[in-house]
N, C-alpha and C positions, 0 to 999 in steps of 0.2 A: 481769266481765261480758262477755257475747258476747251478739252480734246474733243470731244463731239462736237463743238461749235467749228473746230478747223476741221474735221473730216466730212461734214456738211457743206462747207464750205470747197475743201477737194471735187465732192460730188459737183460742182459747178463745171468743173474741167468735161464731164460727159455733154455739158451742151458746148464747150468750145471756151469755156473762160478758163484757165489754166492760170494758175498760180494767186487765186483770190487767198489762199490759205497761206502764202507765206504774208500778205499783207498784215492778216490776223495776229501772225507772231511776232510783228514785229521788223519786218524783212521786204523792205519795198523796192528796194534795187532787185533785188532777187525775184520779186513778182513782177516787177516789170518784163525782165527777163524771159520770164516763165509765161506773160501774155504772148508777148513777140514773136517766141517759137515752139509754141502749143506747149507749152513742158517740156522743152526739148527735146520735141520729138515723141513726148511722151515717156520717156527715159526718168526724167526727173517726177513728173508725176507720181510714175509707179512706188520710185523710192522714197517720195513721203508718204507714201500709207504706211511707212516704216518707221519715219522720220519725226512723225507730227508728234507722239507724245512726248518725244525730247525737246522737241522745238518748244512748246505748249509750255512744258517744266521750266527750260532754261529763260523763255521771257515772262514766266510768273515771280520766277525768282530776281527776275531785272526791276520788276514793279515794285517788290516787295522790299528790296532795298534802297527803291528809288521813295516809296512812303514812309519808311522808317527816316530817314534823312530829310524828309520835308517838313519832319515834325516843328512846331514851330517854337516849343518850349524847350527842346533840346538845344543847348547853346556850347561853346566850346569848354565853360566851367563844372556842366553838368556831363555826367559818364555816359556812355551810350546803354540802350533798353539792354543790350543783349549783358553789358557787364555790369548792370543794376542786378539783372537776372541771375547771374552770375554770384554775385557776392550776396544775394538774399538766399541761394541755395548754402553757398559755405555757412552762412548766418546759421542756418536751421538743420545742418546734418546732413548736408547733397542730397535731401528730398524733401522735393515739394509737391502740394496738390494745387492743379490751377487756379484756386481761388486762393491759395498762401503766396503764390506767386503775384498774384496781382494786388493783393494786401501788403507786401513786403517792399514791391516796385512802384506801388499808386500807379500802375499802368492799366488802360482800359481791356475791357474783355478780349478785343480784337488785335490790339498789340502783343497781350499776354500768349493767344493761341498764334500767332506768327511765330514768336519768339520761341515758342515750345517746339513748334514744327522745325522750326530754322536747326535749335539745338539738337534735335535728333537726327535731322540731316548730316551735321556734320561731325555728328559724335560726341556732344558734348553731354548728353543726356538720354536715357532709355526710359520707356514705359513699363511700369508694372502694376498690378493692381495689389492693393493692402489685402496680406494675408487674412486682417482679422474683419476689415470691413467691406474688402471688395472694391473699395474708390481705388480711381486710378491717380497711379501718381509718378513722378519723374526722378531718375536717381541720376543726380549730377556724377561726375568723374573729377571730383574736387579734391 
């Protein structure tokens, strides 16, 4: 989901369609309330100008979690992708590149990218550039 799309949908309120951005971010009940009340007489629509980035980020986090849980190869016997990433980091001194993370965890590039982003967000890892090569590396707090 993109923030700019939510703002574009917010602009529909200028034509009387209030709350369409709420449907986009996965809040259909609030969307219906906004439609019925014209965005709570405009006050809710105005507040959404500030709230939209957070609503989109929340929805993206939710969808990312659903995607990771829906992986067919993930069984109860298989450790979660994040645990596999953390174990790979531990086994390699706490520092990994994205390619090393993919190699050691055997996960696809998109999943690795999402996992590394999530690891940064929750404070498991920080990003830095290797002083010798300039390559992007992830330092894990392990």
